[in-house]
C-alpha positions as a Markdown table, in Angstrom:
| # | Residue | x | y | z |
|---|---|---|---|---|
| 1 | Unk | 9.6 | -7.0 | -105.4 |
| 2 | Unk | 10.0 | -9.6 | -108.1 |
| 3 | Unk | 13.5 | -10.4 | -109.6 |
| 4 | Unk | 12.2 | -9.0 | -112.9 |
| 5 | Unk | 11.3 | -5.7 | -111.3 |
| 6 | Unk | 14.7 | -5.6 | -109.5 |
| 7 | Unk | 16.4 | -6.0 | -112.8 |
| 8 | Unk | 14.7 | -3.0 | -114.4 |
| 9 | Unk | 15.1 | -0.8 | -111.4 |
| 10 | Unk | 17.7 | 2.0 | -111.7 |
| 11 | Unk | 19.0 | 3.8 | -108.5 |
| 12 | Unk | 19.0 | 7.6 | -109.0 |
| 13 | Unk | 21.2 | 9.7 | -106.7 |
| 14 | Unk | 20.2 | 13.3 | -106.4 |
| 15 | Unk | 23.0 | 15.7 | -107.3 |
| 16 | Unk | 25.1 | 13.0 | -109.0 |
| 17 | Unk | 27.5 | 14.4 | -111.4 |
| 18 | Unk | 27.1 | 18.0 | -110.1 |
| 19 | Unk | 29.9 | 19.8 | -108.1 |
| 20 | Unk | 29.2 | 21.5 | -104.7 |
| 21 | Unk | 30.9 | 24.6 | -103.6 |
| 22 | Unk | 29.6 | 24.2 | -100.1 |
| 23 | Unk | 26.8 | 22.4 | -98.1 |
| 24 | Unk | 24.5 | 24.5 | -96.0 |
| 25 | Unk | 21.8 | 23.6 | -93.4 |
| 26 | Unk | 18.5 | 24.6 | -94.9 |
| 27 | Unk | 15.7 | 25.2 | -92.5 |
| 28 | Unk | 13.0 | 26.8 | -94.7 |
| 29 | Unk | 10.8 | 25.8 | -97.6 |
| 30 | Unk | 12.3 | 26.4 | -101.1 |
| 31 | Unk | 10.7 | 28.1 | -103.9 |
| 32 | Unk | 12.0 | 27.7 | -107.5 |
| 33 | Unk | 15.8 | 27.2 | -106.8 |
| 34 | Unk | 18.0 | 26.6 | -103.7 |
| 35 | Unk | 19.0 | 30.3 | -103.8 |
| 36 | Unk | 15.5 | 31.6 | -102.9 |
| 37 | Unk | 14.1 | 31.4 | -99.5 |
| 38 | Unk | 10.3 | 31.0 | -98.8 |
| 39 | Unk | 9.2 | 34.5 | -97.7 |
| 40 | Unk | 6.9 | 33.3 | -95.0 |
| 41 | Unk | 9.6 | 31.1 | -93.5 |
| 42 | Unk | 12.1 | 33.9 | -93.5 |
| 43 | Unk | 9.7 | 36.2 | -91.8 |
| 44 | Unk | 9.0 | 33.6 | -89.2 |
| 45 | Unk | 12.7 | 33.1 | -88.5 |
| 46 | Unk | 13.3 | 36.9 | -88.2 |
| 47 | Unk | 10.3 | 37.2 | -85.8 |
| 48 | Unk | 11.9 | 34.4 | -83.7 |
| 49 | Unk | 15.2 | 36.2 | -83.8 |
| 50 | Unk | 13.6 | 39.5 | -82.7 |
| 51 | Unk | 12.0 | 37.9 | -79.8 |
| 52 | Unk | 15.2 | 36.2 | -78.8 |
| 53 | Unk | 17.1 | 39.5 | -78.9 |
| 54 | Unk | 14.3 | 41.4 | -76.9 |
| 55 | Unk | 14.4 | 38.7 | -74.2 |
| 56 | Unk | 18.2 | 38.9 | -74.0 |
| 57 | Unk | 18.2 | 42.7 | -74.0 |
| 58 | Unk | 20.8 | 43.1 | -76.7 |
| 59 | Unk | 18.7 | 44.7 | -79.5 |
| 60 | Unk | 18.9 | 48.5 | -80.3 |
| 61 | Unk | 20.9 | 48.0 | -83.4 |
| 62 | Unk | 23.9 | 46.4 | -81.7 |
| 63 | Unk | 22.8 | 42.9 | -83.1 |
| 64 | Unk | 20.0 | 42.8 | -85.5 |
| 65 | Unk | 17.5 | 39.9 | -86.1 |
| 66 | Unk | 18.7 | 39.7 | -89.7 |
| 67 | Unk | 22.3 | 39.2 | -88.5 |
| 68 | Unk | 21.2 | 36.6 | -86.1 |
| 69 | Unk | 19.1 | 34.7 | -88.7 |
| 70 | Unk | 22.2 | 34.8 | -91.1 |
| 71 | Unk | 24.5 | 33.5 | -88.5 |
| 72 | Unk | 22.1 | 30.6 | -87.7 |
| 73 | Unk | 21.7 | 29.8 | -91.4 |
| 74 | Unk | 25.5 | 29.9 | -92.1 |
| 75 | Unk | 25.6 | 33.0 | -94.2 |
| 76 | Unk | 29.1 | 33.9 | -95.3 |
| 77 | Unk | 31.1 | 36.4 | -93.2 |
| 78 | Unk | 32.1 | 38.2 | -96.3 |
| 79 | Unk | 28.5 | 39.0 | -97.0 |
| 80 | Unk | 28.2 | 40.5 | -93.6 |
| 81 | Unk | 31.3 | 42.6 | -94.2 |
| 82 | Unk | 29.9 | 43.8 | -97.4 |
| 83 | Unk | 26.7 | 44.8 | -95.9 |
| 84 | Unk | 28.5 | 46.7 | -93.1 |
| 85 | Unk | 30.5 | 48.6 | -95.6 |
| 86 | Unk | 27.6 | 49.5 | -97.7 |
| 87 | Unk | 25.3 | 50.5 | -94.8 |
| 88 | Unk | 26.2 | 53.8 | -93.2 |
| 89 | Unk | 23.9 | 53.0 | -90.2 |
| 90 | Unk | 25.5 | 49.6 | -89.5 |
| 91 | Unk | 26.6 | 49.1 | -85.9 |
| 92 | Unk | 28.8 | 46.7 | -83.8 |
| 93 | Unk | 28.5 | 45.3 | -80.3 |
| 94 | Unk | 32.2 | 45.8 | -79.7 |
| 95 | Unk | 35.1 | 47.2 | -81.4 |
| 96 | Unk | 38.9 | 46.5 | -81.0 |
| 97 | Unk | 41.2 | 49.3 | -81.9 |
| 98 | Unk | 45.0 | 48.7 | -82.3 |
| 99 | Unk | 47.6 | 51.5 | -82.5 |
| 100 | Unk | 44.8 | 53.6 | -81.0 |
| 101 | Unk | 47.1 | 56.5 | -80.2 |
| 102 | Unk | 47.0 | 57.5 | -83.9 |
| 103 | Unk | 43.2 | 58.3 | -84.0 |
| 104 | Unk | 42.0 | 61.9 | -83.8 |
| 105 | Unk | 39.0 | 63.1 | -81.9 |
| 106 | Unk | 36.9 | 62.9 | -85.2 |
| 107 | Unk | 38.1 | 59.3 | -85.9 |
| 108 | Unk | 36.8 | 58.4 | -82.4 |
| 109 | Unk | 33.4 | 60.0 | -82.9 |
| 110 | Unk | 33.2 | 58.1 | -86.2 |
| 111 | Unk | 33.8 | 54.7 | -84.3 |
| 112 | Unk | 31.5 | 55.6 | -81.4 |
| 113 | Unk | 28.6 | 56.2 | -84.0 |
| 114 | Unk | 29.1 | 52.6 | -85.2 |
| 115 | Unk | 29.2 | 51.2 | -81.6 |
| 116 | Unk | 26.1 | 52.4 | -79.6 |
| 117 | Unk | 27.1 | 50.2 | -76.7 |
| 118 | Unk | 30.4 | 52.2 | -76.4 |
| 119 | Unk | 32.1 | 48.8 | -75.7 |
| 120 | Unk | 35.8 | 49.1 | -76.8 |
| 121 | Unk | 39.1 | 47.4 | -76.3 |
| 122 | Unk | 41.7 | 50.1 | -77.0 |
| 123 | Unk | 45.4 | 49.3 | -77.4 |
| 124 | Unk | 48.1 | 51.9 | -77.9 |
| 125 | Unk | 51.0 | 53.8 | -76.6 |
| 126 | Unk | 50.8 | 57.6 | -76.5 |
| 127 | Unk | 54.6 | 57.9 | -76.5 |
| 128 | Unk | 54.5 | 56.5 | -80.0 |
| 129 | Unk | 51.9 | 59.0 | -81.5 |
| 130 | Unk | 53.1 | 60.2 | -85.0 |
| 131 | Unk | 49.8 | 61.6 | -86.2 |
| 132 | Unk | 49.6 | 65.5 | -85.5 |
| 133 | Unk | 46.0 | 65.2 | -84.3 |
| 134 | Unk | 46.6 | 61.9 | -82.5 |
| 135 | Unk | 46.3 | 61.1 | -78.8 |
| 136 | Unk | 48.9 | 62.4 | -76.5 |
| 137 | Unk | 47.0 | 61.7 | -73.3 |
| 138 | Unk | 44.5 | 59.0 | -72.7 |
| 139 | Unk | 42.6 | 61.1 | -70.2 |
| 140 | Unk | 42.3 | 64.1 | -72.3 |
| 141 | Unk | 41.0 | 62.1 | -75.2 |
| 142 | Unk | 38.8 | 59.5 | -73.4 |
| 143 | Unk | 37.1 | 61.6 | -70.8 |
| 144 | Unk | 35.0 | 63.7 | -73.3 |
| 145 | Unk | 34.2 | 60.7 | -75.3 |
| 146 | Unk | 33.2 | 58.1 | -72.6 |
| 147 | Unk | 32.9 | 60.1 | -69.4 |
| 148 | Unk | 35.5 | 60.3 | -66.6 |
| 149 | Unk | 34.2 | 57.1 | -64.9 |
| 150 | Unk | 33.2 | 55.0 | -67.8 |
| 151 | Unk | 36.7 | 53.8 | -69.0 |
| 152 | Unk | 39.5 | 52.1 | -67.4 |
| 153 | Unk | 43.3 | 52.3 | -68.1 |
| 154 | Unk | 45.5 | 49.3 | -67.7 |
| 155 | Unk | 49.2 | 49.8 | -68.3 |
| 156 | Unk | 51.8 | 47.2 | -69.2 |
| 157 | Unk | 54.8 | 47.6 | -67.0 |
| 158 | Unk | 57.0 | 44.7 | -67.9 |
| 159 | Unk | 59.3 | 44.9 | -71.0 |
| 160 | Unk | 60.0 | 41.6 | -72.5 |
| 161 | Unk | 61.4 | 42.9 | -75.9 |
| 162 | Unk | 64.3 | 45.3 | -75.0 |
| 163 | Unk | 67.4 | 44.6 | -72.9 |
| 164 | Unk | 67.4 | 46.8 | -69.7 |
| 165 | Unk | 70.1 | 49.1 | -71.2 |
| 166 | Unk | 68.0 | 49.8 | -74.4 |
| 167 | Unk | 64.8 | 50.2 | -72.4 |
| 168 | Unk | 66.5 | 52.7 | -70.0 |
| 169 | Unk | 68.0 | 54.8 | -72.8 |
| 170 | Unk | 64.7 | 55.0 | -74.6 |
| 171 | Unk | 62.7 | 55.9 | -71.5 |
| 172 | Unk | 65.1 | 58.6 | -70.5 |
| 173 | Unk | 64.9 | 60.1 | -74.0 |
| 174 | Unk | 61.2 | 60.0 | -74.0 |
| 175 | Unk | 61.0 | 61.7 | -70.5 |
| 176 | Unk | 63.4 | 64.4 | -71.6 |
| 177 | Unk | 61.2 | 65.1 | -74.7 |
| 178 | Unk | 57.9 | 65.4 | -72.7 |
| 179 | Unk | 56.4 | 62.1 | -73.8 |
| 180 | Unk | 54.3 | 60.2 | -71.4 |
| 181 | Unk | 55.5 | 56.7 | -70.7 |
| 182 | Unk | 54.5 | 54.0 | -68.2 |
| 183 | Unk | 57.0 | 52.9 | -65.5 |
| 184 | Unk | 58.6 | 50.0 | -67.3 |
| 185 | Unk | 60.8 | 47.3 | -65.9 |
| 186 | Unk | 62.9 | 45.2 | -68.4 |
| 187 | Unk | 63.3 | 41.5 | -67.4 |
| 188 | Unk | 66.8 | 41.0 | -68.8 |
| 189 | Unk | 70.1 | 42.7 | -69.4 |
| 190 | Unk | 72.4 | 42.3 | -72.3 |
| 191 | Unk | 76.0 | 43.6 | -72.0 |
| 192 | Unk | 77.0 | 46.0 | -74.6 |
| 193 | Unk | 73.3 | 46.1 | -76.0 |
| 194 | Unk | 73.8 | 49.8 | -76.6 |
| 195 | Unk | 76.7 | 51.1 | -78.8 |
| 196 | Unk | 77.5 | 54.4 | -80.3 |
| 197 | Unk | 79.5 | 55.3 | -83.3 |
| 198 | Unk | 80.3 | 59.0 | -84.0 |
| 199 | Unk | 81.9 | 60.0 | -87.3 |
| 200 | Unk | 83.8 | 63.1 | -88.3 |
| 201 | Unk | 81.5 | 64.2 | -91.2 |
| 202 | Unk | 78.8 | 63.1 | -93.7 |
| 203 | Unk | 81.2 | 61.6 | -96.2 |
| 204 | Unk | 81.9 | 58.7 | -93.9 |
| 205 | Unk | 78.3 | 57.7 | -93.3 |
| 206 | Unk | 77.7 | 55.4 | -96.3 |
| 207 | Unk | 80.9 | 53.2 | -95.7 |
| 208 | Unk | 80.4 | 53.1 | -91.9 |
| 209 | Unk | 76.7 | 52.0 | -92.2 |
| 210 | Unk | 77.6 | 49.4 | -94.7 |
| 211 | Unk | 80.4 | 47.9 | -92.7 |
| 212 | Unk | 78.4 | 48.0 | -89.4 |
| 213 | Unk | 75.5 | 46.2 | -91.2 |
| 214 | Unk | 77.8 | 43.5 | -92.3 |
| 215 | Unk | 78.9 | 42.9 | -88.7 |
| 216 | Unk | 75.3 | 42.9 | -87.5 |
| 217 | Unk | 74.2 | 40.4 | -90.2 |
| 218 | Unk | 77.1 | 38.1 | -89.3 |
| 219 | Unk | 76.1 | 38.3 | -85.5 |
| 220 | Unk | 72.3 | 38.1 | -85.8 |
| 221 | Unk | 71.0 | 36.9 | -89.3 |
| 222 | Unk | 70.9 | 33.1 | -90.0 |
| 223 | Unk | 70.5 | 31.3 | -93.3 |
| 224 | Unk | 67.5 | 29.4 | -91.9 |
| 225 | Unk | 65.5 | 32.6 | -92.1 |
| 226 | Unk | 65.7 | 33.7 | -88.5 |
| 227 | Unk | 67.3 | 37.0 | -87.4 |
| 228 | Unk | 66.3 | 40.5 | -88.5 |
| 229 | Unk | 68.5 | 43.7 | -88.7 |
| 230 | Unk | 67.0 | 47.1 | -89.5 |
| 231 | Unk | 68.8 | 50.3 | -90.4 |
| 232 | Unk | 66.6 | 53.3 | -89.7 |
| 233 | Unk | 67.6 | 56.5 | -91.3 |
| 234 | Unk | 66.2 | 59.9 | -92.6 |
| 235 | Unk | 63.9 | 59.6 | -95.6 |
| 236 | Unk | 66.3 | 61.2 | -98.0 |
| 237 | Unk | 69.1 | 58.8 | -97.2 |
| 238 | Unk | 67.2 | 55.6 | -97.5 |
| 239 | Unk | 67.8 | 54.9 | -101.2 |
| 240 | Unk | 71.6 | 55.5 | -101.3 |
| 241 | Unk | 72.1 | 53.8 | -98.1 |
| 242 | Unk | 70.3 | 50.6 | -99.3 |
| 243 | Unk | 72.3 | 50.5 | -102.4 |
| 244 | Unk | 75.5 | 50.9 | -100.4 |
| 245 | Unk | 74.6 | 48.3 | -97.8 |
| 246 | Unk | 73.6 | 45.6 | -100.3 |
| 247 | Unk | 76.7 | 46.3 | -102.4 |
| 248 | Unk | 78.9 | 45.7 | -99.3 |
| 249 | Unk | 76.9 | 42.6 | -98.4 |
| 250 | Unk | 77.5 | 41.2 | -101.9 |
| 251 | Unk | 81.2 | 41.9 | -101.5 |
| 252 | Unk | 81.5 | 40.2 | -98.1 |
| 253 | Unk | 78.9 | 37.4 | -97.8 |
| 254 | Unk | 78.9 | 34.0 | -99.5 |
| 255 | Unk | 77.3 | 34.3 | -102.9 |
| 256 | Unk | 74.5 | 31.9 | -102.0 |
| 257 | Unk | 73.7 | 33.7 | -98.8 |
| 258 | Unk | 73.7 | 37.2 | -100.5 |
| 259 | Unk | 71.3 | 35.8 | -103.3 |
| 260 | Unk | 69.0 | 34.5 | -100.6 |
| 261 | Unk | 68.9 | 37.8 | -98.7 |
| 262 | Unk | 68.6 | 39.8 | -102.0 |
| 263 | Unk | 65.7 | 37.7 | -103.2 |
| 264 | Unk | 63.5 | 38.4 | -100.2 |
| 265 | Unk | 60.3 | 40.3 | -100.3 |
| 266 | Unk | 60.3 | 43.8 | -98.8 |
| 267 | Unk | 57.7 | 42.7 | -96.2 |
| 268 | Unk | 59.8 | 39.8 | -94.9 |
| 269 | Unk | 63.5 | 40.8 | -95.6 |
| 270 | Unk | 66.0 | 40.0 | -92.9 |
| 271 | Unk | 68.1 | 43.1 | -93.7 |
| 272 | Unk | 66.0 | 46.3 | -94.2 |
| 273 | Unk | 66.8 | 49.9 | -94.6 |
| 274 | Unk | 63.8 | 51.9 | -93.6 |
| 275 | Unk | 62.2 | 55.1 | -92.0 |
| 276 | Unk | 60.9 | 55.4 | -88.5 |
| 277 | Unk | 57.3 | 55.2 | -90.0 |
| 278 | Unk | 57.6 | 51.7 | -91.2 |
| 279 | Unk | 58.9 | 49.9 | -88.1 |
| 280 | Unk | 56.1 | 50.6 | -85.7 |
| 281 | Unk | 54.7 | 47.4 | -84.3 |
| 282 | Unk | 57.8 | 45.5 | -85.5 |
| 283 | Unk | 60.9 | 44.1 | -83.7 |
| 284 | Unk | 64.4 | 43.2 | -84.9 |
| 285 | Unk | 67.3 | 41.5 | -83.3 |
| 286 | Unk | 69.5 | 44.5 | -84.0 |
| 287 | Unk | 68.7 | 48.1 | -85.0 |
| 288 | Unk | 71.0 | 50.9 | -86.3 |
| 289 | Unk | 69.6 | 54.4 | -86.0 |
| 290 | Unk | 71.4 | 56.7 | -88.4 |
| 291 | Unk | 71.6 | 60.5 | -87.9 |
| 292 | Unk | 68.9 | 60.7 | -85.2 |
| 293 | Unk | 69.2 | 64.6 | -85.2 |
| 294 | Unk | 68.5 | 64.8 | -88.8 |
| 295 | Unk | 65.5 | 62.5 | -88.4 |
| 296 | Unk | 64.2 | 65.0 | -85.8 |
| 297 | Unk | 64.9 | 68.0 | -88.0 |
| 298 | Unk | 63.0 | 66.5 | -90.9 |
| 299 | Unk | 59.9 | 65.7 | -88.9 |
| 300 | Unk | 56.7 | 67.8 | -89.0 |
| 301 | Unk | 57.1 | 68.8 | -85.3 |
| 302 | Unk | 59.5 | 68.1 | -82.5 |
| 303 | Unk | 57.0 | 66.0 | -80.5 |
| 304 | Unk | 56.4 | 63.9 | -83.6 |
| 305 | Unk | 60.1 | 63.5 | -84.0 |
| 306 | Unk | 60.5 | 62.4 | -80.4 |
| 307 | Unk | 57.8 | 59.8 | -80.8 |
| 308 | Unk | 59.2 | 58.4 | -84.1 |
| 309 | Unk | 62.7 | 58.2 | -82.4 |
| 310 | Unk | 61.3 | 56.4 | -79.4 |
| 311 | Unk | 59.6 | 53.9 | -81.7 |
| 312 | Unk | 63.0 | 53.4 | -83.5 |
| 313 | Unk | 65.0 | 52.9 | -80.2 |
| 314 | Unk | 62.5 | 50.4 | -78.8 |
| 315 | Unk | 62.6 | 48.0 | -81.8 |
| 316 | Unk | 65.7 | 45.8 | -80.9 |
| 317 | Unk | 65.8 | 42.7 | -78.8 |
| 318 | Unk | 69.5 | 42.4 | -78.6 |
| 319 | Unk | 71.5 | 45.5 | -79.9 |
| 320 | Unk | 70.9 | 49.1 | -80.6 |
| 321 | Unk | 73.6 | 51.0 | -82.5 |
| 322 | Unk | 73.4 | 54.8 | -82.9 |
| 323 | Unk | 75.6 | 56.0 | -85.7 |
| 324 | Unk | 75.9 | 59.8 | -86.3 |
| 325 | Unk | 78.2 | 62.6 | -87.1 |
| 326 | Unk | 79.6 | 65.2 | -84.7 |
| 327 | Unk | 77.2 | 67.8 | -86.3 |
| 328 | Unk | 74.3 | 65.5 | -85.8 |
| 329 | Unk | 75.1 | 65.3 | -82.0 |
| 330 | Unk | 74.7 | 69.1 | -81.9 |
| 331 | Unk | 71.2 | 68.8 | -83.2 |
| 332 | Unk | 69.9 | 66.4 | -80.6 |
| 333 | Unk | 71.1 | 65.1 | -77.3 |
| 334 | Unk | 70.7 | 61.4 | -77.1 |
């Protein structure tokens, strides 16, 4: 190339000045724009995927050729999820179910229709079932769905969360209420991890809960964001108790510390006043259960109440405080 030619030559970079959201590997011929695949190439890819699935023996709707092609070509996971939501015949190769004890027989049949392989990982605790139609016995629920010999139960028997004293109290209560629990061994003991406070009458509850909360906050809540305290009470007591608790915290804590706690979001607050329904799956350094007999009395059934209280009692890692009146003790032995 002559110097003159070089001088007049301008290098053109394809795509220069245009933004890219993402870069994808493209294996087919393109027609028109980059958003349209060549139909023949797409059909060729799908045929190859069908042959691959057939050879691997994993067809029959569990994994489709279209799903495999999309995965190879880097199609978005969001698009797959949208397709699954829109397609009533969409199936999965494996399903993981958490809090499985809450599913009814109809819920299980719906999931099985979406999983022809009947390959599941099921995680749950039948002692914590709060749904009226939920699972109270794994065998009674699983045998009709999967067959007696087609599923396996593995039980966790080591308790790392609760001190021995808390674990024993919760287990004894669950057994007395007819709940099925595994034989659990707690790995540590914490002296005075279970405390009880009995009041003369209802008029003393608000002040007692507020003062006890302040003591728990000072013992377990840190300004660096660590440490959690939960006050679990009957639904109709939650609003007035929260107001009373936070008023007491404002009076007794450093203003900066109170402002920090008061500004926290409900999903991540270090001091929470809540019902038994909202603590499932969570853990706290200290838990105060207020009027457990009344919690049971307000539940839709005794068995649901027992499960809810068992959940509440197994949330703490350090301290469980049961605060109730003498009349409440007559409602429930705990």
